[in-house]
Residue frames relative to the residue before (quaternion, step in Angstrom):
aa qw qx qy qz dx dy dz
M 1.0000 0.0000 0.0000 0.0000 0.00 0.00 0.00
Q 0.5934 0.5601 -0.3451 0.4636 3.54 1.17 -0.60
E 0.6365 0.5315 -0.3201 0.4582 3.57 1.03 -0.82
E 0.6784 0.5251 -0.2801 0.4308 3.46 0.97 -0.95
A 0.6369 0.5221 -0.2971 0.4833 3.44 1.19 -0.94
R 0.6144 0.5294 -0.3606 0.4607 3.60 1.00 -0.75
E 0.6467 0.5297 -0.3334 0.4359 3.59 0.89 -0.95
I 0.6124 0.5379 -0.3297 0.4764 3.68 1.11 -0.80
A 0.6609 0.5297 -0.2961 0.4416 3.52 0.87 -1.00
Q 0.6378 0.5321 -0.2982 0.4703 3.54 1.06 -1.00
E 0.6771 0.4845 -0.2918 0.4707 3.52 0.86 -1.04
L 0.6526 0.5112 -0.3524 0.4342 3.73 0.91 -0.62
E 0.6468 0.5205 -0.3120 0.4619 3.57 1.26 -0.43
T 0.5579 0.5923 -0.4106 0.4115 3.66 1.21 -0.24
K 0.0933 -0.7558 0.6462 0.0487 3.45 -1.20 0.72
P 0.4941 -0.2884 -0.8089 0.1357 1.49 -1.59 1.91
L 0.5819 -0.6006 0.4171 0.3559 3.59 -1.09 0.49
D 0.2819 -0.7525 0.5783 0.1407 3.50 -0.80 1.11
H 0.3213 -0.7877 0.4934 0.1814 3.64 -0.15 1.26
Q 0.6369 0.5575 -0.3220 0.4241 3.55 1.00 -0.91
C 0.6738 0.4912 -0.2769 0.4775 3.52 0.97 -0.99
L 0.6232 0.5230 -0.3319 0.4774 3.58 1.04 -0.89
T 0.6471 0.5347 -0.3096 0.4467 3.61 0.85 -0.89
E 0.6630 0.4876 -0.3119 0.4747 3.54 1.02 -0.87
E 0.6335 0.5581 -0.3014 0.4431 3.63 0.95 -0.85
V 0.6408 0.5188 -0.2761 0.4939 3.49 1.03 -1.00
G 0.6404 0.5237 -0.3021 0.4737 3.51 0.99 -0.90
D 0.6221 0.5354 -0.3244 0.4701 3.63 0.99 -0.81
L 0.6852 0.4608 -0.3078 0.4727 3.60 0.87 -0.88
L 0.6521 0.4982 -0.3556 0.4473 3.65 0.94 -0.65
F 0.6033 0.5436 -0.3448 0.4708 3.55 1.11 -0.74
T 0.6259 0.5378 -0.3117 0.4710 3.60 0.91 -0.93
C 0.6994 0.4857 -0.2939 0.4342 3.52 0.77 -0.94
V 0.6195 0.5279 -0.3062 0.4938 3.58 1.15 -0.81
N 0.6430 0.4986 -0.3320 0.4772 3.57 0.91 -0.81
L 0.6292 0.5123 -0.3484 0.4693 3.72 0.89 -0.84
A 0.6526 0.5166 -0.3317 0.4441 3.58 0.86 -0.79
R 0.6101 0.5349 -0.3172 0.4910 3.56 0.99 -0.93
F 0.6951 0.5067 -0.3048 0.4089 3.61 0.71 -1.03
V 0.7492 0.3815 -0.2018 0.5024 3.55 1.01 -0.91
G 0.5787 -0.6459 0.3585 0.3456 3.60 1.23 0.25
V 0.5088 0.5955 -0.4418 0.4374 3.62 1.13 0.55
D 0.4212 -0.6679 0.5666 0.2354 3.45 -1.20 0.88
A 0.3990 -0.7530 0.4667 0.2366 3.61 -0.35 1.27
E 0.6832 0.4869 -0.3296 0.4330 3.64 0.87 -0.82
T 0.6281 0.4970 -0.3549 0.4822 3.62 1.06 -0.51
A 0.6368 0.5573 -0.3097 0.4337 3.50 0.92 -0.86
L 0.6899 0.4914 -0.2448 0.4718 3.49 1.02 -1.00
S 0.6150 0.5421 -0.3178 0.4764 3.56 1.20 -0.77
R 0.6667 0.4913 -0.2969 0.4754 3.52 0.94 -0.92
A 0.6074 0.5572 -0.3273 0.4620 3.59 0.97 -0.74
N 0.6782 0.4860 -0.2796 0.4751 3.58 0.92 -0.99
H 0.6491 0.5051 -0.3394 0.4565 3.59 0.98 -0.73
K 0.6206 0.5483 -0.3182 0.4614 3.52 1.08 -0.99
F 0.6461 0.5083 -0.3255 0.4671 3.63 0.88 -0.94
E 0.6749 0.5139 -0.3029 0.4343 3.59 0.74 -1.08
R 0.6394 0.5357 -0.3109 0.4555 3.59 1.00 -0.94
R 0.7283 0.4379 -0.2566 0.4604 3.47 0.74 -0.99
F 0.6466 0.4889 -0.3534 0.4669 3.64 0.99 -0.64
R 0.6046 0.5312 -0.3620 0.4704 3.64 1.04 -0.56
R 0.6286 0.4877 -0.3391 0.5020 3.61 1.01 -0.67
I 0.6115 0.5214 -0.3774 0.4602 3.63 0.94 -0.62
E 0.6268 0.5319 -0.3168 0.4731 3.60 0.99 -0.86
T 0.6656 0.4986 -0.3108 0.4602 3.57 0.85 -0.90
E 0.6529 0.5017 -0.3147 0.4722 3.66 0.95 -0.90
L 0.6671 0.4947 -0.3226 0.4541 3.53 0.85 -0.86
E 0.6495 0.5471 -0.3063 0.4301 3.55 0.93 -0.89
A 0.6247 0.5259 -0.3043 0.4905 3.52 1.19 -0.80
R 0.6991 0.4276 -0.2652 0.5080 3.64 1.18 -0.45
G 0.5430 -0.6356 0.3907 0.3854 3.52 1.31 0.04
S 0.6030 0.5375 -0.3329 0.4865 3.58 1.28 0.52
H 0.1268 -0.7572 0.6265 0.1345 3.46 -1.37 -0.19
P 0.7270 -0.4661 0.2804 0.4191 3.55 -1.27 0.40
E 0.6537 0.5379 -0.3385 0.4108 3.68 0.94 -0.66
T 0.7605 0.3376 -0.2133 0.5119 3.53 1.14 -0.50
A 0.5587 0.6152 -0.3870 0.3995 3.62 1.19 -0.34
S 0.4785 -0.6472 0.5080 0.3068 3.52 -1.13 0.58
L 0.6059 -0.5642 0.4165 0.3757 3.54 -1.22 0.48
E 0.6110 0.5508 -0.3626 0.4380 3.51 1.17 -0.61
E 0.6431 0.5400 -0.3039 0.4500 3.53 1.09 -0.96
M 0.6857 0.4538 -0.2863 0.4918 3.53 0.91 -0.96
D 0.6577 0.4861 -0.3653 0.4447 3.66 0.84 -0.58
A 0.5750 0.5451 -0.3586 0.4936 3.66 1.10 -0.62
L 0.6781 0.4596 -0.3139 0.4801 3.68 0.79 -0.90
W 0.6123 0.5362 -0.3705 0.4476 3.61 0.90 -0.74
E 0.6748 0.5006 -0.2962 0.4542 3.60 0.82 -0.96
Q 0.6370 0.5255 -0.3152 0.4677 3.62 1.05 -0.85
I 0.6610 0.5062 -0.3031 0.4638 3.58 0.91 -0.97
K 0.6439 0.5268 -0.3135 0.4579 3.57 0.92 -0.99
A 0.6741 0.4984 -0.3036 0.4529 3.61 0.95 -0.90
R 0.6031 0.5656 -0.3278 0.4572 3.54 1.12 -0.75
E 0.6809 0.5113 -0.2726 0.4479 3.51 0.93 -1.08
R 0.6649 0.5024 -0.3000 0.4643 3.53 1.02 -0.83
S 0.6938 0.4643 -0.2863 0.4702 3.65 0.99 -0.59
Q 0.5827 0.5856 -0.3929 0.4039 3.65 1.13 -0.17
């Protein structure tokens, strides 16, 4: 996975960006992740579905927090949203 991630990073540094090559490299990384899941006995589709639900749940909490502050994702800074993400993640882990 590290090798595939390095290849993506290298591709991102090329100018002009070759979207077809980048797509291929991302596909290689995804394929490697699925193979890792299979090797360790994890259903990749279930794992991805759970990750998507977790992301959605956390992002909705960010939206709620921002709304309480009179803001929303379109106007909040990435730093503010990242800080909220980390706070929400920490709260979930402590529950």
